[in-house]
N, C-alpha and C positions, 0 to 999 in steps of 0.2 A: 505494498500500500505505499502510497503517495503523500508523501506531508509536506506541503507546500511551505510550510512556516520551518520544518529543520532545514530544507534545502534552501531558503534565503538566506538564515542564518550563516549556513557554512558556506554558501557563496560570499555572502560579505565578508567572514575569517580570511578566507581564501584573496581577496583584492584586497582586503589590506596590509595582508602578510606578502603577496607578491607584484602590487605596484612600484612597477619602476625600478625596480629586484634585477631587469631585463638587461641581459649581453646586448651592449649595439654592434651586429654584427659588423657593421662598417668598424668598426676601432679594431680587428681581428687582422693580422698578418694572411695574404692568401693563402687559399688553399685549405684553410682551417673548415672547422665544419661549421655550419650554418643554425643556430636555435630558430626555433619557431614558437611562439609564445599564443598562446589560449588570449582574442578580443576581447570575450568578457573577464578573468578573472585575471589574468596577467600570468595563470600557474605556464613551466613548460608541454609543450605537448608533440615537439618531434625535435632530436637532433638530425642531418645528415647530410652526409656531402657536400661541398662547395658545386661538384660536380653534378649534383641529384635532379636529372628532367623527368625521373617519370611520371610519379605524380605529385599532384600538391599536398601539402602539408596540410590538416584538418584546421578550421580556423577557429573549432572552438572544440576544451574538453569534453569529454563527455555526457560530466553534468551540466555547463553551459547549454551547448547544443539544443538540451530538450528544453530550456527557458528560450532560446533562440528561436527553434519550432513557434514555439507557441506565443514568439511577439515581447516576451516581458525581459528581455536581456537587455534594452537599453532603459528601463523604467531600474534594475539591479543596480546597476551601473550610476545611475546617479542617486541612487538611495548608497550606492556603498560610500560615495566621493564627499557624500553629504556627513555621512558617519569619520569619514577621515577628518574631517574640518573641527 
């Protein structure tokens, strides 16, 4: 059974923990692996070689994908940003 309130609190906790702590791929030397992060909460979703062209990395982690599929991700991001302030 899906408990929205628990999922919302988990999202806010992940957002506050990982927002702004991502590795900037442009600052890495050539040939380094590329780091990809969830567009919602900021958690790392993939590390791929720089030359990887087969499949695009996911835009969202599994938890945020549910929110994005239901159109709630933007509201949750705003709520988490307000909680950060």
